[in-house]
N, C-alpha and C positions, 0 to 999 in steps of 0.2 A: 755475630752471633747473638749478642744482646738485643739487636733490633728485631731479630727472627723471634726471640722469647717475647719480647714485647708485642710484636704482632699476634703473636700466638694467645697471647693473654687477653688481648684486646678482642681477638675473634671468640675467644670462650666466655668471655664476659658478655659479648653481643649475644650469643647463643642463651646464656642464662637470661639474660634480660628478656628476649623473646619468649622462652619457656615460662618464665614468670609473668609476662603479659597474657600468655594464652591460658596459664592456669586461673590467673586473676580475672580477666574479661572473657573468657572462653564462655561457651554453653554447652551444656550436656544435654544428650537425649535423654527425654522423661518416656516413661511406659506409655504406650500407645501412639507416640508421634512417628512420623515417617522416617525413615533412615537419615541419619544426619551426616554431611560431609563438608568438614568446615576448610578444608585445604590446609597447607602448612605455613601459610603466613598470616600472623594475628590481624584482625580486622580486614585485611584486603582479601583474604580467602581465594576464592576462583575467579574474581572479577577480571584479570587478564585474559584466561582462557574463555570466559563467557563472552567479554567483548571481541576477542580475536575471531571466533568461529562458533557461535552459539549452537548451530546445528550439530556440529561435530561433538562439542563439549555435553550437550544434552544427551546425545545417543551413546557417548561413552559411559555417563552417569546411569543410563538406564540400563547398560550392560551390567554395571556393577551394583546397582541397588534395586532395579526392577522399574514398574511404571509410575511410581511416587517417591520423591525423595526430597531432600531440604539442602541446598547449598548456602555457603554464606559467600557474598559479594561486595566488596567495599562497604562492609558494616552493616549490611541489610542481608536477612535470611529470607531466600526464596524457596517456596515450595513448588516443585514442577510435577504436575500431573499430566501423563501421556496415556492415560487409557480411556478411548474416545467414547467407551460405553458409559463412563462415569462423568462425561462433560456436563450433561444435564444438570447434575447436581450443583455445579458451580455457575452454570448461566442462568438458572433462575432462582437462584440462592436470594433470600432478602438484603436489600441494601443495606440495612442496619447490622448485617454480618460481613458481607462482602461488598466492597466498593470501588468503583472505576475512578471516581473523581479526583482522589487524593493524588495518584500518579499522574492523571492528565494534567494537574495544576502544576506539578512539578515540571512536566516536559513544556508544557506552555511558556513557562517563565525560562527556562533554559534555552530554548530554541528561540524564541520570539520576543522575549522580555515582556510577555503579557501577563497582567493580574487583573482577574476580573472577580468583583466582590460578589460573594454568594452564588459562585459559580457551581452549577449543577448539570452535567453533560447528559444527563438521562432526561431531565425536564426540558433541556434545550433542544434534544432531539425530537421528543415529543412535539413540541410547539414548531419546529422548523419542518417536521415530516411532510406536512400537507404542501409546503411551498416546492417540493421537489417531486413530488407523487400524484397520482389521481389526475384531476381535472389540470393540473399546472404541466403535467408531464408532456402532453402533446405539443404545448405552446414552446417548452424548451427544447424538445428535439427536433422541431421545424427551424428553431434558431440556430440550434447545432449545425444543422444541415447547411443554412446558408453561410454561417461562418466558417464550416469546413471549406465549402466551395470557394470562397473568398481567400483561404489561406493556400489552398492547393492550385487553384486555377487563376486569380487574379494576380499572382507574380510572375510577371514574363521571365524571371529568371528560372523559375521552376516549371512553369508550364510551357515546355518547348518540345518540339518534335527532334530536337536533337540529344543524343544520349548525354546524359549527365550523371557523374559519380558523387555520391553522398553517402554518410554514414546512417545506416538503417535508424539506429538509436535516435540520433539527431533529428531525422525527417520524422521520426515516430512523435518522439516526446514534444517536439517543437510544434508541430502540427495539432496534436490533441490539446497541448497546453494553451496555446493561442487561441485556438477555436473555442475552447472552453472557458477560457477567461472572456472572451467578448460575449459569450453567451449568457453568463452570470452577471458580469460586472457592467455589460452595455457596450454599445456602439459609439461611434464618433456622431453619426447620424441616423435618423430613423429608417431611411430608405436603403436596405440591403444591396440594390442593384445599383446605387448611385457609384460611379466609377472614383469619384473624390472622395466619398466615404470609405471606399474599399482601400484606396491609397493610404488614408490616414490611419484606418484599422490595421493595415498591414505593418505601418511603421511603428505605431504605438504598442502594438501586441509583440513585437519583435524585441523592442526595447525592453519591455516588462520580462519577456522569456530570458534574453540573454542576462540580465541582471539575477533573476531567479535562478538560472542554472548555474551560476557562480556561487550563489547562496546554498543552493541544494548540496553542493560537494562539501559543505562543512557542517550541515544540520546534524548528522549521526554523532558527529564528535561533540557538537554543544549538547546534544542530548545526554551524553555519558560524561561531560564535565572534563575532556581530555582535550580542549584545543590549547595549542601552543599560543605563546604571547603575540606571535606575527599573525596566526590565524584569528585570534580573537580581535585584533584591531580590524582585519579584513571583514569578518562577520559583522562588527559593529557598521563599518562603512557601507557594506551592501545593504543592510537592514534600513539604514538612514535614507539611503538613494530609494529604495523600494517604499518607504513610507511616505516620500514626498510624491512618488508617481501614483500611490494608492490613497492618499488623502481623502477623507470623507467628503471635502467641499469639492475636489475633483470629480470624485464619483457622482455625486449630486447632480453633475453637469452632464452625465453621459445619456445618451438615449438608448432605448430598448433594455433598460435595465431589468433584470429578472424579479419577480414576487420576492425570490429567495433573498436577494441583496437588501431589499427595501425592509422585509420584514426582519432580517437580521440586524440592520442598523437600528430599528426599532427596539428590538430586544435589548440591544446595548444601552441605549438611552433609558429605558425602563430600569435597567440595572443600576443606572446613575452614573454611568461610565463617561468620563470626559473626552472631548474629541480626539486628543492625541492618542488615548489608549483604543478608542475606536478604530484609528487607523492602523495601529498595530495588530488590533484582531482582524482586520481586513486582510493583513498578508499572512497570518495564522490560518485564516480560512482559505486563501488562495493556494496555501500549500496542502491542507487537508482535502479540497476538492479536485485538485489538479495534478498531483504527484503520482497517481498511480495509474492514470487511464494511457498515458504516453507509453511507459514502460509495457503495459499489456499489448499495445497494438505491436510494440517491437516483438516481443516474443511470438505473438502469434503469426506475424507475418514471416518472422524467420522460420518457424515451425513449417509453414505452409511452403516457402520457397526450399528447404531443405527436403521436403517429403513430397514429390510431384503427385504421388496419389491422393494426398490429403487436399493439394492445391485443386486438383482437377474434380475432386469431390465438391469441394464448396463453391468453385467457380460454376460447375455445373448445376449446382442447386440454386445459385443466385441468378443466373441466365434463365433458368427454367421458370422461376418465380415472375420474372419481368415479363418474359416471353408470353406466359399463360394470361397475363393481364394486357397484353399488348401495350407494354409500356417501355420507354427508353430511359435510362437514368439520367442522359444528358438533357432530356425535355422535361425532367420532373422539377417541381418545387418544394419538394420534401418527400421522405419515404414514411408511408403510413405506418401506424403501429400494428396495422394487419399484416403488412409485409414483413416487419421486423419480427413478429411472433410466429411467422410460418418458415422457420430456418433450423430444423433438426440437426442437421449434419453440421451447420456453422456452430450452433448452441453446444453440440458435443466437443467440436474441434475447440472452442473457447474454453469450455468446462475443463479439458485436458490440458489447455496452456495453464490455466489458472491452477490447477492441482500441482503443476510442476514448478511454478514459479512465484505464488503467493506465499508468503511467509510472515504474517503478523503473529506478534504475542497477544494472547487474550489475559489480561492482568487484573487482578482484582486485590485491593487492601483488606487484609483481615481486620476488622475492626473490634472484635471480641473473641476472646477464647471461645472455640467452637469445635463441634465433632463433624467431620465430613465422612459421609457415608458412600462408599463406593458401589458401583453397580452388582458387584459379586459377594456382597455384605461385608466387605472388610470396613472397618471404622478407625479413623486417624483423627488425632487431636492437632488442632491449629492452633497456634499463639496469637494472640492480640500483637498487632504492630508488624507482623511479617506479611509478605507478599507471596500471593498464589499466581501461578502462572500455566496458561495451556500453551503448547506450541503445535497447532494441528499440522505444520509442514511435515514434522517428522511422523506424527500419528492423527489421524489416518492417512495423510496425503501420499507419505512415501513408504508406508508399511507394505511388505511383500505378501504379507498374509492376506491383504485386503486387495491388493492391485498386483497381477503378475508383470514382472519386469517394471517396476514403477518408475524406473529412472528414464524410461523410454515413452516417446510421444506417440501416442495412437489416437488419431483423430476420432475414430468410432467407439473409443471405450465406453462413453456414455449414452451409446445406442444399442438398443434391442434390435433384434432380427426382422421386426416388422416396421423399424424406422421410428419407433416410438422412444423417449427419453428413458434410458436404465437409471433406475434409483435403488436397485436391490444389491448392496454390498454387504459383506459379512466380515466378522472376525470372531474366532472363537465359536463358530457354527450360530452365532446369532446376528441377526440382522442390525445394521447399524443406523441411526438416524442422522447422525453427523459423519458422512464419508468423505467430505471434502468442504472446507470452511474459508474460502478466500474473501468472504464478506464479513466474517464473524458470525454471531449467533445470539438467539436469546435476546436480552433487553438491549444489547449494543450491536445489533445487526447494523450494517451500513444502510443509511436512509438514502443515499444516492445510488444506490444499486442499479435501479431500473434505467436512470439518466444514463449512468455509466455503461450500462450495457447496449443501449440504444446508441450511444455515442461512438463506442467501439466498432459497434456493426456498420455505422454509417460512413464512418473513416475508411474500414476495409473496403466496404462495397464501392466507394468512389474512388479509392486508389486502384482496386483492381479493373474498373470500369473504365477510367480514363487513362491509364498508364500500363506500358510495359515495364515490368520490373524482373530483374535478374540479380542473382548473387555473382559479384565480380570473380570470386574464387569459390565455385559449389563444392569444392573438396575439404575447404577449411572446417575444422572443428567448430561445434556451437561453443560460444565462449564461456568460460567459468562465472559464476555468480561473484558479485562484489559482497564479499561475507559480511561486511560492516553493516550491510542493510536488513540483516536478520532481524526480524522483530517489528519492523516498520511498514509492513505493507508489501508492494509488488518489489521483488528483487530486481536489480539492475545487473548489466554485464560487466565484467571487468575491463574490457574493450569494446569497440564499436565493430560493426560488420559493414563492410563497404559494398554497397549495391550500384547498380547502373540501372536508370530509369528513363523514359521518355513518353511524351504525350501521344496517345494514339491516334491515328487518323480516324476521325469521327464521321 
């Protein structure tokens, strides 16, 4: 009995301490500020729900508070804005008020132990944009074509006319990652067609991918600082191994290095970054450039395999384009930009896949107390030190007011009846400028978008042209998302999907 009383008193004391902390360190909503939801646990707030399933948590908060609200999560106050008509006010706001750099620096350190002096992501993007676009895009696209062919067709275990079973996610991710790595970071030798160079490229890119994939399994926890002791030991070991493989001295010896790689290295030198930190930054950039394209190919191929009408439409368009030009993809030494730009059906299917599976957060740090004016005239005060977050996956991409049955894949959703691209989507009777945002928008739009789209198209074209593919179990449901990935780009599946494939008789 005495022990029960003691336990009860201790429990009561704990509650009183928590209440005291909440009143002492709590934050009250001030007039003009968004609705505030601090949760029941001081300091921690809603961090657990946020990390467990950000999409569900934000949707639930939206139902409770409306399309703008502030929540507490691990000591940070985050204002979530889910009105797509008002995104413009955030995306183009002055960097003196809303800044992306602070949060980017936190993630760089947590995930890759990278610290760069005077790091300015916006200035860096402006400087690097030309290396991935305009006159450099055709060279990169052609290199990607040759590297994709090496990965897909030079491996005798993969390029066989015997049926082979493999996970579609593994096939897609490894193919795009390895080819993308070779395209940006260079080859073993200058001649793409040399069989000895191809064998070395196959081996080295596979080693990089194998280690990176293990690292990728832990990066989301690293970003949220929730690694266990054993996981911290593992991620440190993986990073050290990859730093050896990606040392700047080793990269300097590679052939066919991209202009992007040499320009980025020079940028680091200009910042005064030592060789050790340059190598760490190369791993960071490997993740930034290669972590999304593979999952995108996976989801697109999965949707095409699950919906025969979509597959028939995409294949019909692809075959018609090559037939009209009297070309066979097996005889080509690259796919021209003209061909890549002439695929409205494919583009619609790609945009629909991205609408369903691209889920990045668009975040800004609030650098000064400011007023945020929404599209409907409402005004809200934001506090210095808070974080502002847009989540386009919820709104606009999965909004049933904008998209009928938004959870379903419709390959022609972004096509008009005359075959042109559909861009008119509405919410509240008003046309939307931002109706899908897989690449971000505004100042921080993805500078590698055009290369990524070209690479995804080439990979799918090559796979559908050279291989017969089919689902091992056509009736199996499409896998759920790995909810840990919300906020970091393309979503990944909770489990892989097994397919059968073999080389077509040419």
